[in-house]
C-alpha positions as CSV (number, residue, x, y, z in Angstrom):
1,X,80.0,-4.0,86.8
2,X,77.2,-6.4,87.6
3,X,75.8,-8.7,84.9
4,X,72.4,-7.7,84.0
5,X,70.1,-10.8,84.8
6,X,68.7,-13.1,82.0
7,X,65.3,-14.5,82.2
8,X,63.2,-16.7,80.1
9,X,59.8,-15.3,79.0
10,X,57.1,-17.8,78.5
11,X,53.1,-17.6,77.9
12,X,50.3,-19.9,78.4
13,X,46.7,-20.0,77.3
14,X,43.6,-21.6,78.6
15,X,41.7,-22.1,75.3
16,X,38.0,-22.7,75.4
17,X,36.0,-24.0,72.5
18,X,32.3,-23.2,71.8
19,X,31.2,-26.1,74.0
20,X,33.0,-24.7,77.1
21,X,35.6,-27.3,77.0
22,X,39.3,-26.3,77.6
23,X,42.2,-27.5,75.6
24,X,44.8,-29.6,77.3
25,X,48.2,-31.2,76.2
26,X,50.1,-34.1,77.7
27,X,53.7,-32.7,78.1
28,X,56.4,-35.1,78.3
29,X,58.0,-33.1,81.0
30,X,54.9,-32.1,83.5
31,X,52.0,-34.2,82.3
32,X,48.7,-32.6,81.3
33,X,48.8,-28.9,81.2
34,X,47.5,-25.9,79.1
35,X,49.4,-25.2,76.1
36,X,52.2,-22.5,75.8
37,X,55.8,-22.1,75.9
38,X,58.8,-19.9,75.5
39,X,58.7,-16.7,73.7
40,X,61.4,-16.4,71.2
41,X,63.9,-13.5,71.1
42,X,62.5,-10.4,69.2
43,X,58.9,-12.0,69.3
44,X,56.2,-10.2,71.0
45,X,54.4,-12.3,73.7
46,X,51.1,-12.6,72.1
47,X,52.4,-13.8,68.7
48,X,54.6,-16.2,70.5
49,X,51.7,-17.4,72.4
50,X,49.6,-17.9,69.3
51,X,52.6,-19.7,67.7
52,X,53.3,-22.1,70.8
53,X,49.7,-23.1,71.0
54,X,49.5,-23.9,67.3
55,X,52.7,-25.9,67.6
56,X,51.8,-27.8,70.6
57,X,48.1,-28.6,69.4
58,X,47.3,-27.7,66.1
59,X,44.8,-25.1,67.2
60,X,44.5,-21.5,66.1
61,X,43.3,-19.1,68.8
62,X,42.2,-15.5,69.6
63,X,44.0,-14.5,72.7
64,X,41.8,-12.7,75.3
65,X,42.6,-11.1,78.6
66,X,45.8,-11.7,80.4
67,X,44.9,-13.4,83.8
68,X,48.4,-13.8,85.5
69,X,52.1,-12.9,85.6
70,X,54.3,-15.4,87.5
71,X,58.0,-15.7,88.4
72,X,59.6,-19.1,88.8
73,X,62.6,-17.8,90.6
74,X,63.9,-21.2,90.8
75,X,64.4,-21.1,87.0
76,X,64.5,-17.5,86.2
77,X,61.4,-17.8,84.1
78,X,58.7,-15.1,83.7
79,X,55.3,-16.6,82.6
80,X,52.1,-14.7,81.5
81,X,48.8,-16.5,81.1
82,X,45.8,-15.7,79.0
83,X,42.4,-16.9,78.3
84,X,41.7,-17.6,74.6
85,X,39.0,-18.8,72.1
86,X,39.3,-21.6,69.8
87,X,39.1,-20.3,66.1
88,X,40.2,-23.4,64.1
89,X,42.3,-26.4,63.6
90,X,42.6,-30.0,64.3
91,X,44.0,-31.5,67.4
92,X,47.6,-32.4,66.5
93,X,50.3,-33.8,68.7
94,X,53.9,-32.7,68.6
95,X,57.2,-33.4,70.4
96,X,55.9,-31.1,73.2
97,X,52.5,-32.8,73.4
98,X,52.1,-36.6,73.6
99,X,48.3,-36.2,73.5
100,X,46.1,-33.3,73.0
101,X,42.3,-33.1,74.1
102,X,39.3,-31.1,74.9
103,X,37.9,-31.6,78.2
104,X,35.4,-30.3,81.0
105,X,36.9,-27.6,83.0
106,X,36.5,-29.7,86.1
107,X,38.1,-32.6,84.6
108,X,41.2,-30.4,83.9
109,X,41.5,-29.6,87.5
110,X,41.9,-33.5,88.0
111,X,44.3,-34.1,85.0
112,X,46.6,-31.2,85.8
113,X,48.8,-32.4,88.8
114,X,52.1,-30.4,88.5
115,X,51.8,-27.9,91.5
116,X,52.8,-24.7,89.7
117,X,50.8,-25.5,86.6
118,X,47.8,-26.5,88.7
119,X,47.9,-23.1,90.6
120,X,48.0,-21.3,87.3
121,X,45.1,-23.3,85.9
122,X,43.0,-22.5,88.8
123,X,43.8,-18.8,88.4
124,X,42.5,-19.1,84.7
125,X,39.5,-21.1,85.7
126,X,38.3,-18.6,88.4
127,X,39.4,-15.5,86.7
128,X,37.1,-12.3,87.7
129,X,38.9,-9.6,85.9
130,X,41.7,-9.1,88.4
131,X,45.2,-10.0,87.4
132,X,47.4,-11.9,89.7
133,X,51.1,-11.9,90.3
134,X,52.9,-14.9,91.9
135,X,56.4,-15.6,92.6
136,X,57.3,-19.2,93.6
137,X,60.1,-21.8,93.8
138,X,59.9,-25.3,92.8
139,X,61.1,-28.6,94.0
140,X,59.3,-28.1,96.3
141,X,56.6,-25.8,95.1
142,X,56.6,-22.7,97.4
143,X,54.8,-19.4,96.9
144,X,57.0,-16.6,98.0
145,X,54.8,-13.6,97.3
146,X,51.4,-13.1,95.7
147,X,49.6,-9.8,94.7
148,X,46.1,-9.2,93.1
149,X,45.2,-6.0,91.6
């Protein structure tokens, strides 16, 4: 009998404040990126995303539309991304965020350099109501398939 696959589920959010700035964290592993992380077993994705954003940045959010679904087939990770609005909180660092900042969306494009994270960021910045699915490998980053609709 074949063993069922085991995937990690993760979620990330591009959080906007009232000034139109976006929230970025400086990850010790990937550099600047939007906040998010692994969803714990038994946790729903939205609650896990709210928890992860707060843990990494000190910010409470209201989750908006889902923008993308991604498969990192190199690592068996399935990632969902959402737009979100800032509700409250003070920027706070953690073990997963060396720095936390609000910045102009154009600056975020320059700051986020990890190829897979940068591609997801771009999807979030240009979201037009159509959800994207992308499967990719890393090291090197290579898109295997992409679907919009």
